[in-house]
C-alpha positions as CSV (number, residue, x, y, z in Angstrom):
1,M,0.4,7.8,-7.4
2,R,-1.5,8.3,-4.5
3,V,-1.0,5.6,-1.4
4,D,-5.0,4.3,-1.5
5,K,-4.7,3.8,-5.4
6,W,-1.4,2.1,-4.9
7,L,-2.4,-0.2,-2.7
8,S,-6.1,-1.8,-4.1
9,A,-3.9,-1.1,-8.1
10,V,-0.7,-3.9,-6.2
11,N,-3.8,-6.0,-4.7
12,V,-2.7,-5.1,-1.0
13,V,-6.2,-4.5,-0.2
14,K,-9.8,-5.7,-2.3
15,R,-11.2,-2.3,-3.0
16,R,-9.9,1.5,-3.2
17,T,-12.9,2.5,-0.4
18,I,-11.0,-0.4,2.3
19,A,-7.9,1.8,1.5
20,T,-9.3,4.6,2.5
21,D,-11.4,3.7,5.3
22,M,-7.6,2.0,6.7
23,L,-5.9,5.3,5.7
24,K,-8.7,7.4,7.9
25,S,-8.7,4.9,11.0
26,G,-4.9,6.0,10.9
27,V,-3.8,2.4,10.9
28,V,-1.4,3.3,7.2
29,Y,2.1,4.7,7.8
30,V,4.6,5.8,4.9
31,N,7.9,5.3,5.9
32,G,7.2,5.5,9.9
33,M,4.8,8.3,9.3
34,K,0.8,8.2,9.3
35,A,-0.2,8.6,6.1
36,K,-3.3,10.2,4.8
37,A,-5.8,8.9,1.6
38,S,-3.9,11.6,-0.5
39,K,0.1,11.0,0.5
40,N,2.2,10.2,-3.0
41,V,4.2,7.0,-3.0
42,A,7.1,6.7,-4.7
43,V,9.6,3.4,-5.4
44,G,11.6,2.8,-3.0
45,D,8.8,3.6,-0.1
46,K,7.9,1.9,3.2
47,V,4.1,1.4,3.4
48,T,3.3,-0.4,6.6
49,I,-0.3,-1.8,7.7
50,E,-1.6,-2.1,11.5
51,Y,-3.8,-5.2,11.5
52,L,-5.4,-6.6,14.7
53,K,-3.1,-9.3,14.6
54,G,0.2,-7.4,14.0
55,P,1.9,-5.3,11.7
56,K,2.7,-6.1,7.7
57,S,5.3,-4.1,5.8
58,Y,5.8,-3.5,2.3
59,E,8.4,-1.6,-0.4
60,V,7.1,-0.2,-3.2
61,L,9.3,-1.6,-5.8
62,Q,7.4,-0.1,-9.4
63,I,4.3,2.4,-9.6
64,P,1.5,0.7,-11.9
65,T,0.7,2.4,-14.9
66,T,-2.7,0.8,-15.2
67,K,-5.4,1.0,-12.4
68,T,-4.8,-2.5,-11.7
69,I,-2.3,-5.0,-12.3
70,P,-2.8,-9.0,-12.4
71,K,-2.2,-10.9,-9.3
72,S,0.8,-12.9,-11.4
73,Q,2.7,-9.8,-11.7
74,K,2.2,-8.1,-7.9
75,E,6.1,-9.5,-6.9
76,E,7.1,-6.9,-9.6
77,Y,5.4,-3.7,-7.6
78,V,5.5,-4.9,-4.6
79,K,7.8,-6.9,-1.8
80,E,6.3,-8.2,1.6
81,L,8.8,-7.7,4.1
82,S,9.4,-9.6,7.4
83,N,8.2,-8.0,10.9
């Protein structure tokens, strides 16, 4: 699954357009490398977003099969890592 779709599907960001803008700005990294919107993520990948307040890192636990998942199931798909 593309990283921009994954970010919006697992409710890390609200909309896919926001995720795409973040990727164009160069603040999203997959496994330590700057990512483009078309970059595919796999189970076990580490996605880091450089916010102004500091970086937040997430680990991909599952790839969703639907466009979005319920917020109550977020923990099954993504794990927030402490920095």
